[in-house]
C-alpha positions, 0 to 999 in steps of 0.5 A: 488351549486350557480353560485356565489360559483362556481365562487369563487371556480374557482378563488381560484383554479386559485390563488392556481395553480398560487402560486404553479407554482410560488413556483416551479419556485422559487425553480428551480431558487434556485437549483444550475446548477449542481444539476442534477449530485449530487449523480451520478456515476462519472466514468460512464459505467466502469465495473470491469471485463474490467480492465486489467491495472491500471496505477498511475502517482504521479509526487510528489513521490520520494522514490518508483518512479513516476509511478506504473503499475498494470497488470492483468495476468494469475497468478493474478495481478503484479507490472510492475515496480518491475519485475512482483512482485505479487500485493495484489489482495485484494487491487487491488480489493478494489481500483477498487471497490472504483473507480467504486463506486465514486459518485459526492458529490459536483461539482463546476466550477474551474479555473487554479489557484484553480486547482493548489491549489487543486493539480488538475493540473500536480502535482496531481496523475493521475489514468488511467484504461486500457482494455486488448487491451490497450484502455483507459476505464477511467481516473481521476486526484486525488487532495488534501484530502477533510476535513469537518473541520480543521485538525492539519496535513492534510498530515497524516489525513485520510480525509473525501473525495478527490477533483478529476477532469476528464481530459476531463472536466478541468473546473469542480472540484468534491468532492467524499466521498472516500479519495482514499488512494490507489491512490499512487505509493508507491509499499509497499502499493501494494505488496503481503507481504507474505515473506519467513520464516524459521522454525525449525532451527537446526543451525544458523550462523551469520557472519559480514563483519568484520569477527566477528560472531557466531554460535548456534546449537541444535540436535532436536526441544526440545534440548538445544542450544549450542554456537560453540566455547564457552570459559570456563565460557561463557554461552549461554542465552537460551532465546536469542538463541530462539529469534534469531532463532524464529524471522526468522519464523516471517519475513514479507515484507515491500517492494521490491527494484527496479531492478536498486536499487543502493547502497543496501549494499549486496556487503558487507552483513551480512551473515545469514546461516541457516540449518533446522531440516527437511534438508533445508538450507538458505543463507540470505544476509542482506545489509544496512538499507533503512529507517527502512528496510534492503535490503535482498536477499536469496537462499534456497536449497529446495525452494517452489514456493513462495520462488523461486519467492521471491529469484528473487528479492531484498527484503526490510524487517523491521529492527525490524524483524532481531533485535534478529537474528543480535545481536553480540556474546557478547549479546547472553551470559548470564550475569555473576553473580557478586562475593560477 
């Protein structure tokens, strides 16, 4: 290789190397200052096994209260604000994993006005995770839902993610891809929904506060229902009697009332007394409606562990589950055929 060609090659390499360095510098200048945190875990160092308490404070909440505390005990997770009523373990696990897996999608500086707009100020939901000794493991402020496109009803839409903020860094807003729908103090979202259920009914009596009521009974599982005190010409509609009794085996919980619940209507309830074919009995009180749910309390002559636990609380059970059982006496009767 001649000296001239070697010199040309050296010059070309220098030019190319300089160009590469210039390109790298330009690309680096184009990158946002926060590029290093994108895709990073938000709550660093958090371990699921260390979490003993999850506390959620929702200042805007009205119905279920502004604070919900989930506590881990020997029997599982429970809701402190509902006198230790069991929480749905699957939902607690789901929420904990959501928090553990939160990753930074976007990160931007934020001022006081935007914090209020995104509900990352005192109006936002605050999530705090505590260890068994009460030491704080992590905390997070959960603001408005994040949408990639405009939606008609942001309150009801699921969202593509959430605006969040770390209390220790009030000048930075993050977006995460999980909408964190469980960041709520609504106890109905957290309770274990298994209710008491009454099967194989032998007799069913319903008595209303005004003294009216009815009673049906049968001698066996496949025997016909009979209406107590039926007058001449009155005939019980069997399908309605079956529905009235069978509905009691399908009860489910919507929520649990707080200990200090006010007007439940259980001082003047509808009384539902049930005897079963296996010798059990239930005394159920149905109070007033709260939205779409009845306040309900009950006692059982032979309660299992689950029923004994449920009987210590005032329950909220969907109205739809009692519709067939709470029918008026006249609604249980077969319609008389019109005379020709």
